C-alpha positions in Angstrom: 58.3 125.6 26.7 57.5 127.7 29.8 60.0 128.4 32.6 58.1 129.1 35.9 58.2 128.6 39.6 57.6 125.0 40.6 54.2 124.0 41.9 52.8 121.0 43.7 51.7 119.6 40.4 55.3 119.5 39.2 56.6 117.3 41.9 56.0 114.0 40.1 58.1 115.2 37.2 60.8 116.6 39.5 60.9 113.3 41.4 61.2 111.3 38.2 64.0 113.4 36.8 65.9 113.3 40.1 65.5 109.5 40.5 66.6 108.9 36.9 69.8 110.9 37.6 70.4 108.9 40.8 69.9 105.6 39.1 71.7 106.3 35.8 74.2 109.1 36.1 77.0 110.5 38.2 75.3 114.0 38.2 73.8 113.3 41.7 76.1 111.6 44.2 73.4 109.8 46.1 72.6 106.1 45.9 69.1 106.2 47.1 66.1 107.3 45.1 63.5 109.6 46.8 59.7 109.5 47.0 57.1 112.2 46.5 57.0 113.2 50.3 60.8 113.8 50.1 60.5 116.1 47.2 57.5 117.9 48.8 59.6 118.5 51.9 62.5 119.7 49.7 60.3 122.1 47.8 58.9 123.5 51.1 62.3 123.9 52.6 63.6 125.7 49.5 60.6 128.1 49.6 61.0 128.8 53.3 64.6 129.7 52.7 63.7 132.0 50.0 65.3 129.9 47.2 63.7 129.5 43.9 62.8 126.2 42.3 62.1 126.7 38.6 60.7 124.2 36.2 60.6 124.0 32.4 57.2 122.8 31.3 56.8 121.2 27.9 53.7 122.2 25.8 51.8 119.2 27.2 52.4 120.5 30.8 55.0 117.8 31.8 58.2 118.8 33.5 61.1 118.8 31.1 63.6 120.0 33.7 64.2 121.9 36.9 66.7 124.1 38.5 67.3 125.7 41.9 69.9 127.4 44.0 70.7 127.6 47.7 73.3 128.9 50.0 76.8 128.1 49.1 78.0 127.7 52.7 76.3 128.4 56.0 78.6 131.2 57.1 77.7 134.9 57.0 80.7 135.7 54.7 79.2 133.6 52.0 75.8 135.3 51.9 76.3 136.7 48.5 77.1 133.4 46.9 74.8 130.6 45.9 75.3 127.0 44.5 72.9 125.7 42.0 71.7 122.6 40.4 70.0 122.0 37.0 68.5 118.7 35.7 66.8 117.9 32.4 64.7 114.9 31.5 67.0 112.3 29.9 65.1 112.2 26.6 65.2 116.0 26.2 68.8 116.8 27.0 70.8 118.9 24.5 67.7 120.8 23.3 68.3 124.1 25.1 66.2 123.4 28.2 69.1 123.5 30.6 70.3 126.7 29.0 66.9 128.3 29.4 66.6 127.2 33.0 70.0 128.5 33.9 69.4 131.8 32.3 66.2 132.2 34.3 68.0 131.0 37.5 70.9 133.5 37.0 68.4 136.3 36.6 66.7 135.2 39.9 70.0 135.2 41.7 70.8 138.7 40.4 67.5 140.0 41.4 68.1 138.5 44.9 71.3 140.6 45.2 73.6 137.6 44.8 77.2 138.3 43.6 78.5 134.8 42.6 77.1 131.4 41.6 79.0 128.2 42.1 78.6 124.9 40.2 79.9 121.5 41.4 80.0 119.2 38.3 81.3 115.6 38.1 84.4 115.9 35.9 83.1 113.4 33.3 79.9 115.3 32.7 81.0 117.0 29.4 77.5 118.3 28.6 77.1 120.1 31.8 80.7 121.5 31.7 80.0 122.9 28.1 76.7 124.4 29.2 78.3 126.2 32.1 81.2 127.5 29.9 78.6 128.7 27.4 76.9 130.6 30.3 80.2 132.3 31.3 81.2 130.1 34.2 84.9 129.6 34.7 86.7 126.6 36.0 88.0 127.3 39.5 89.5 123.9 40.3 89.2 120.2 40.5 88.9 118.1 43.7 90.2 114.7 42.9 88.5 111.5 44.0 86.2 113.2 46.5 83.2 111.2 45.7 82.1 107.7 44.7 79.3 106.1 42.7 78.9 103.0 40.7 82.1 101.6 42.2 84.4 104.3 41.0 86.0 107.5 42.4 84.7 110.7 41.1 86.4 114.1 40.6 84.4 117.3 41.2 85.0 120.3 39.0 84.1 123.7 40.6 83.0 126.5 38.3 82.0 130.0 39.3 80.3 132.9 37.6 80.1 136.5 38.9 76.7 137.9 38.6 77.4 141.6 38.9 80.3 144.1 38.9 79.8 145.6 42.4 83.2 146.8 43.7 82.3 145.6 47.2 79.5 143.9 49.1 78.0 147.0 50.6 77.5 148.7 47.1 74.5 148.4 44.9 72.9 145.5 46.7 72.6 143.7 50.0 75.6 144.0 52.4 
């Protein structure tokens, strides 16, 4: 398995993983699936914002999973914090792909001078919650019934992880 920056050739795989999650899970709180032009525009926007999109490629070159991060919130005071997402192809979950993607994504966030990473995880997604705990994320709180999908209310668990030990934002990185 190879973890690398996403390329145009990866968009079919990314689209398929995203659409499977939309159709079959509560990991993505969207009801509509997307097409290739949508994912192409998404990848372009991520790149223009300076945010990574990583893929895990299987030995046969197919996309086994992907991960990215973006701004946590649009206000200046949050510029050291990112929120991420990570998705693994359904038939490959539980095999360490999510862990490898997240380790690479955390390294990218650190090299970009970020201080904290946030995860928003549907409360019933035990696998994702365990993965994030294994990576050192801590539960920060639960927002009850803030989303809906498949005719049910969904709770959102927020988890956070510090990426460095800087004593202040103006020390050892970007200010």
